[in-house]
N, C-alpha and C positions, 0 to 999 in steps of 0.2 A: 505493500499499499503506498500510494505514496505522503511525505508530509505535507502538511498544506501551513503556510506560513500564513500567520492573522496581523503581525505585526506592523503592516500598512494602517491598520483602524486604530493606532494608537490616536488617542485626543488628550492638547491639555484642555482642564479645566480652570477657570479664573472669573467665572459667574458673582460667585457669592464665600462668605468665610463664616467661619465658626468658631468664637470665643469664649472661653470659660470665664471671663469678667461681666459677659454680656448675658450670659445663660441663664435662664431661668433655675431656678432650684427645685421647681417640677418635672421632671422629663414629659410629663403627660402633658405638661401645658407648652412645652417644643415640639411635641408631636401634633398634637392638635395645628401648632404653626404653617410645621411645614406640609400636613395634609392639607390643612385649607388653602397653601400656596402650590402644592398638586392639583388640586381641583381648578384652581383659578386658573390654571396655565392650560387646560384644558386636556391632561392626561389622558389617556386612554386608562380604563379601569385602575384610577389612584389608590383605591382601596386593598387591590392584589398584596397576595403574602403568599409567601414559600413559609410552608410547614412543614419542621423537618421533628421527627416523633423517633420513635428506639423502637425494634422487636423484640419481642422476647427473646430472643437469641442475639440479640446484642446486634443487630445489623441497624443502618439509618435509612431513615423513610423517607421522603419530603414529595413535596405535591401543592398546587398550588391551591387556597382558599379567597374569601372570600372574606374581609373585616365589615363585620355590621354595625358594631359600637361599640367606643368606649366610653366604659362607666364603671361607677366604683374601682377606678385605679386598675380595669382587667381588659383585656381587648379580646371582644365577642364575635366566635363566627358558630356557623349552625352547620348538623351533619348528620347522617346515619349513626347512631351507636352503635351499629353492626358492621360497619365498614370496617374496612383495614384500619385506618388511622384512629377509630374508633377503639375498636380491639387496642390496638396498641397502648392510647391513654390508659384506659381502663388497668392494662400489665404497670405500666409506667407513668406517673402523669407531668413530670418532665416534658417539655417542648420549648420549642426556639421559632421563632418567626424571623421572615426576612422580608422587608418592604425596600423595595429598588424602584424610584423615578430618575429613571438616564436624563431625561431632559434636562434636569434639575442636577445632575450628577450629586444626588445623594442616596443613603441608603441608612435603612435602620434595622437595627437586630435589637431584638428581644427576646429575652429566655427566663426560664423559670414554671411554674408551675400552675395547671390545669387542673380548673374546678368543673361540674355540671353547672349549669346556669336550672334554676327554680322550674317545674313543671310552668307556672304560672306565666313567664316568661316566655318560654316556649311557644307555649299555648298563642298566644299574642301575636308573636311575632308569625309564627307557623301561620295564624288567620290574615296575616298582611299579604304575603305571598300573594303573586296573581293564580288563578284558579288552575291556569294547566301546571303552574310548578307544583302546586301542592299536592296536586293528583301524581306527576310525575316522581317525585319523593316519596311518595306511598305505594308507588310499583314497583321500583325500582329496589331490588334484594344489593343494597351499593354493595361493591368489591366481590362479591359471586359471580362464580360461572353462570352463564347463561346463555342456554341452545343456540338463539338467533335472536339478531332488533326482532323480530315480528312478533317473538314471547312476548316482550318487552310492551311492544305497542297493543298486545291486546290485554294483556293483564292492566295498562293504562284504560282501554276500552272501556273496558267489564268496569272498572271504579267508575269513567265518566258514565256510563250508565246508568250506575246507581246514585252517583250524587249528581244531575247535570251539572247544577250550579258552580261544581267544584267546593261546597263547602261540607267536605269531609271533617271529620278533627283530625289532630296531629297523631300522628301511629305514638306508640309508645317508646317506639324506638327510635325516634327522631329528635332532637333537638339540641340546646346551642353548649359549646363551653367558654368558659372563660379562663383567661392564659394571665395569672395573677406575676407580674414582671418583678424578679430578684433584680436582672441588669438592663441597661437598654445602651447601647450603642447608639450614636448619631455620625457619621462619614460625610461629609464633605471635601468635594473633589476639589483641587486647588493646581496651581500651576505648577511644573518640576517635580510632579509627586507628591510633594510634600503635600497631604491632603491633610485637613483637620478631622481628628479622631476623639468625640469626649463618650466618656465612660458612665453611665451614671452605677450606681451602686447602690442597694438599699441596705439601710443599718435602722432595724426597727422601723420607726415612724417617718425618718429622713432619711436625703440620699444623699451621696458623697461623690463628688464629679471630681474623676480624675483625664489628663489627655494622654492616648496613647500616639506613640509614633507610626503613622503611617507604613 
């Protein structure tokens, strides 16, 4: 196989900076600022994040999911509890998130422990989803082998015939997780590869800020 040299893709980052002297004491405030700027810049799926978990045999697993809320100091996403990530989080609740906003030359890494959101919050969010999304979530045995796409479509149509308005109740195996951060790192691309990296580490109810070498 021929090696492919991608060094021609290298860019210089010089649009923004990140300084600990002016950074807020609470990293959630800084995250909201950056997320709002990503939304304001019109980036595609600015709430997309890579979720990394660990399998029971200690292998890394990662996939992209969507952040749905930042509340009570945690990052909330929803999924099928019986999916691969759900089973992995049941065995080991520690996980990491990565947000990448390329156009702004920014990355945020979050690590901590996940807990399930309460049933009432999952019910409320499920009820706000579009009807077809609710039907699709109920029809899909997420991460399990299926014989064909037609099999999924038949499950979907069977549910739609029973709930023509899509008003089916939330399946008990579907709901939310909240990742409670222990560390949050903000990465800002800078010129000459001297990037800014600020690491927030939770200590009790407060946060300590340190600068990391790029």
